[in-house]
C-alpha positions in Angstrom: 0.0 0.0 0.0 1.5 3.3 -1.0 0.9 6.2 1.4 1.1 9.9 0.9 2.3 10.6 4.5 4.1 8.3 7.0 4.4 9.6 10.5 6.9 8.1 13.0 6.9 8.3 16.8 9.3 7.0 19.3 6.3 6.0 21.5 2.7 5.3 20.9 1.0 8.8 21.5 3.9 10.9 20.2 2.4 11.3 16.8 -1.0 12.1 18.2 0.4 14.8 20.5 2.8 16.2 17.9 0.7 16.2 14.7 -2.7 14.6 15.3 -4.6 17.6 14.0 -2.5 17.7 10.8 -3.0 14.0 10.2 -6.8 14.3 10.7 -6.9 17.2 8.3 -4.8 15.5 5.6 -7.0 12.4 5.8 -10.1 14.6 5.4 -8.5 15.9 2.2 -8.2 12.4 0.8 -4.6 11.6 1.7 -3.5 8.2 2.8 -1.6 8.4 6.1 0.1 5.8 8.2 1.9 5.7 11.6 4.9 3.7 12.7 5.7 3.5 16.4 9.3 2.7 17.1 8.8 1.3 20.6 5.9 -0.1 22.6 6.4 2.5 25.3 7.1 -0.2 27.8 9.1 2.0 30.2 6.3 4.5 30.6 5.5 5.3 34.2 1.8 4.4 33.8 0.0 1.7 32.0 1.6 -1.2 30.1 2.7 -2.1 26.6 -0.4 -4.3 26.2 -2.7 -1.4 27.2 -0.8 1.0 24.9 -1.3 -1.3 22.0 -5.1 -1.2 22.5 -5.0 2.6 23.0 -2.9 3.0 19.8 -5.4 1.0 17.8 -8.2 3.2 19.2 -6.3 6.4 18.3 -5.7 5.1 14.8 -9.5 4.6 14.3 -10.2 8.1 15.6 -7.7 9.6 13.1 -9.0 7.3 10.2 -5.5 6.4 9.2 -4.7 3.7 6.6 -2.1 1.7 8.5 -0.3 1.5 11.8 2.7 -0.7 12.8 5.0 -1.0 15.8 8.7 -1.9 15.3 9.1 -3.0 18.9 12.5 -1.3 19.4 13.7 -1.3 23.0 12.1 1.7 24.8 14.8 4.0 26.2 17.7 2.0 24.7 17.3 1.8 20.9 20.1 3.4 19.0 20.7 5.0 15.6 22.7 2.1 14.1 22.6 -0.1 11.0 20.3 -2.6 12.5 17.6 -0.1 13.5 18.1 2.0 10.4 17.4 -1.1 8.2 14.1 -1.8 10.0 13.0 1.8 9.4 14.1 1.6 5.8 12.0 -1.4 5.2 8.9 0.5 6.3 9.7 3.5 4.2 10.2 1.3 1.1 7.1 -0.6 1.9 4.8 2.4 2.1 6.7 4.8 -0.3 5.5 8.0 1.3 6.1 11.4 -0.3 6.2 13.0 3.1 7.7 11.7 6.4 6.9 13.3 9.7 8.9 12.3 12.8 9.9 13.3 16.3 11.1 16.6 17.5 14.8 17.3 16.7 15.5 17.6 20.5 13.3 17.1 23.5 13.1 16.3 27.2 12.7 12.5 26.6 15.9 11.1 25.1 14.1 8.8 22.7 12.5 11.7 20.9 15.8 13.2 19.6 17.2 9.8 19.0 14.1 8.7 17.1 14.1 12.0 15.1 17.7 11.4 13.9 17.2 7.7 13.3 14.2 8.2 11.0 15.8 11.2 9.2 19.0 9.1 8.5 16.9 6.2 7.3 15.0 8.4 4.9 18.2 9.3 3.2 19.6 5.8 3.2 16.4 4.4 1.9 17.1 6.1 -1.4 20.4 4.3 -2.0 20.0 1.5 -4.5 22.9 -0.5 -3.2 21.3 -1.0 0.2 19.3 -4.2 -0.1 16.2 -4.9 2.0 13.4 -7.4 1.7 9.8 -7.3 2.6 7.8 -9.7 4.9 7.5 -12.2 2.0 11.2 -12.1 1.2 10.9 -10.0 -1.9 13.6 -7.5 -2.8 12.4 -3.9 -2.1 12.9 -1.0 -4.5 14.8 2.0 -3.2 12.6 5.0 -2.1 13.4 8.4 -0.7 10.6 10.7 0.6 10.5 14.2 -0.9 10.6 15.9 2.5 11.1 15.1 6.2 9.3 17.3 8.7 9.7 17.2 12.5 6.8 17.9 14.9 7.3 19.8 18.1 6.8 18.1 21.5 7.7 19.1 25.1 10.3 21.8 24.3 9.1 25.1 23.0 10.9 25.0 19.7 10.3 27.7 17.2 8.5 26.2 14.1 9.6 26.8 10.6 6.0 26.6 9.5 2.6 25.9 11.0 -0.5 24.0 9.8 -3.9 25.4 10.4 -5.8 22.6 12.2 -8.9 24.7 13.0 -11.9 22.3 12.8 -9.7 19.3 13.7 -8.6 20.2 17.2 -11.3 18.0 18.9 -10.3 15.0 16.8 -6.7 15.6 17.8 -7.6 15.8 21.5 -9.8 12.6 21.2 -6.9 10.7 19.6 -4.6 11.8 22.4 -7.1 11.0 25.1 -7.5 7.5 23.6 -4.3 6.8 25.7 -6.3 7.1 28.9 -3.6 5.3 30.9 -1.1 8.0 30.1 -2.8 11.3 30.9 -4.4 13.1 33.7 -7.1 11.2 35.6 -7.9 12.4 39.2 -9.3 8.9 40.0 -6.2 7.0 38.9 -4.0 5.5 41.6 -1.0 5.2 39.3 2.1 7.4 39.8 2.1 10.9 38.5 4.3 11.6 35.5 5.1 14.9 33.7 2.4 14.2 31.1 -0.2 12.9 33.6 -1.0 16.3 35.0 -4.0 18.6 34.4 -1.6 21.3 33.2 -0.2 19.0 30.5 -3.6 17.9 29.3 -4.7 21.5 29.1 -1.5 22.5 27.3 -2.5 20.3 24.3 -5.2 22.9 23.5 -3.6 26.1 24.7 -0.3 25.5 22.8 -2.2 24.9 19.6 -4.3 27.9 20.3 -1.3 30.1 20.9 0.3 29.0 17.6 -3.0 29.7 15.9 -3.1 33.1 17.4 0.2 34.0 15.9 -1.1 33.2 12.3 -4.7 34.5 12.8 -6.4 31.1 13.0 -8.0 29.2 15.8 -5.5 26.4 16.2 -2.2 25.3 14.6 0.5 22.7 14.8 4.2 23.6 14.3 6.9 21.8 12.4 10.6 22.2 11.7 12.2 21.4 8.3 15.5 20.0 7.1 15.7 22.2 4.0 14.1 25.4 2.9 10.4 25.0 2.3 9.3 26.3 -1.1 6.0 27.6 -2.5 4.9 28.1 -6.1 3.8 31.7 -5.4 3.4 34.2 -2.6 -0.3 33.5 -2.6 0.4 30.0 -1.2 1.2 31.6 2.1 -1.6 32.6 4.4 
């Protein structure tokens, strides 16, 4: 299955938090979108990897995406080496996306920056014809390099290179995030408090998007950084 957009997250819920509104909007426009989670989030303070799998499947349904997979890399300890790069390359070549979206270039959680660089490097390597990979059936895969790689913004307040207007899709984003009910604020939960399991963090999902929207005169927006200059056909493409 060829996808238009393939989004990667170090953990299940990263993509929803970082670009859930953008994904919902692109799907509404007829784009085929998939998500690849690098790990199962098994080191998370709350919940379990089994519960995260259920939550990830529910979030995928909310966003109406075409595919979701989990590479089951070791949470907290995966590295950017040949073994991990090849696994990511296989998924890039499998889905042949024009656009790849991945973790923030740097962040509080060490997996986010690592995941960002791993996926970015794999996107380049995936275009090299002398790197051979095979699909699940053992067939040789064709080389494929996405046209662009974008990075969503997570915990750190990184200045975006561009923003996407997600007005009209904010509730869908919030619903996809809150599908991970084990991870976020619940005053009735007896599990330990984590940085993302606070009321402030839950509220920040909306107020950060609202603040970015304010800056570009829309209701809500999500920000991204780029690896090369973004280009437009004409000045009228900018809003």
